[in-house]
C-alpha positions in Angstrom: -77.1 -22.2 6.7 -77.2 -18.5 7.6 -79.8 -16.6 9.5 -80.8 -13.0 9.2 -81.9 -11.2 12.3 -84.1 -8.2 12.3 -85.0 -6.1 15.4 -87.8 -3.5 15.2 -89.6 -1.2 17.7 -93.3 -0.5 17.6 -95.4 2.0 19.4 -98.7 0.1 19.0 -99.8 -3.5 18.7 -101.6 -2.8 15.5 -98.4 -1.6 13.8 -96.7 -4.8 15.0 -99.4 -7.1 13.7 -99.4 -5.4 10.2 -95.7 -5.5 9.9 -95.5 -9.1 11.2 -97.9 -10.2 8.4 -95.8 -8.5 5.8 -92.6 -10.0 7.1 -94.2 -13.5 7.4 -94.7 -13.4 3.7 -91.0 -12.8 3.4 -90.3 -16.0 5.6 -89.4 -14.1 8.7 -90.5 -15.6 12.0 -91.0 -13.8 15.3 -88.3 -15.0 17.8 -89.1 -12.7 20.8 -91.4 -9.9 21.8 -90.6 -7.6 24.8 -92.4 -4.7 26.3 -90.3 -1.7 27.3 -91.9 0.9 29.5 -90.8 4.4 28.6 -89.6 6.9 31.2 -91.8 9.8 32.2 -89.9 12.8 30.7 -89.4 16.2 32.1 -91.6 17.9 29.5 -94.4 15.5 30.3 -94.2 16.4 34.0 -94.1 20.1 33.2 -97.2 19.8 30.9 -99.5 17.6 33.0 -97.9 18.0 36.5 -98.8 15.5 39.1 -101.0 13.6 36.7 -97.8 12.3 35.0 -97.7 9.6 37.7 -101.1 8.3 36.6 -100.9 8.8 32.8 -97.6 7.0 31.9 -96.4 6.8 28.3 -97.4 3.7 26.4 -94.8 0.9 26.3 -92.9 0.1 23.2 -92.8 -3.4 21.7 -89.4 -4.6 20.7 -89.6 -7.6 18.3 -86.9 -9.8 17.0 -87.4 -11.6 13.7 -85.3 -14.3 12.1 -85.1 -15.6 8.6 -83.2 -18.8 7.8 -81.5 -18.8 4.4 
C-alpha cells in the first residue's frame, strides 16, 4: 500500500474549503492544517508606517493531504 502526500498553501479559508471539496472527490483526506503568520515586510512598513504594527498580513494556511492507493 502506497500513500501520496500533497502539501498546499492557501491565502484564504474559502480557497482551502473549495480545494478540499475537489480533492475529497479524488479520495484525498486532510491530515493536518497549520496557520503560518507572515512577516511584516519592509515595503509594508514604508507604505503604512507605524500602522504596520496593527494591520498585520493575513496568515497562510498550510494543509497536508494524503491519498491511500
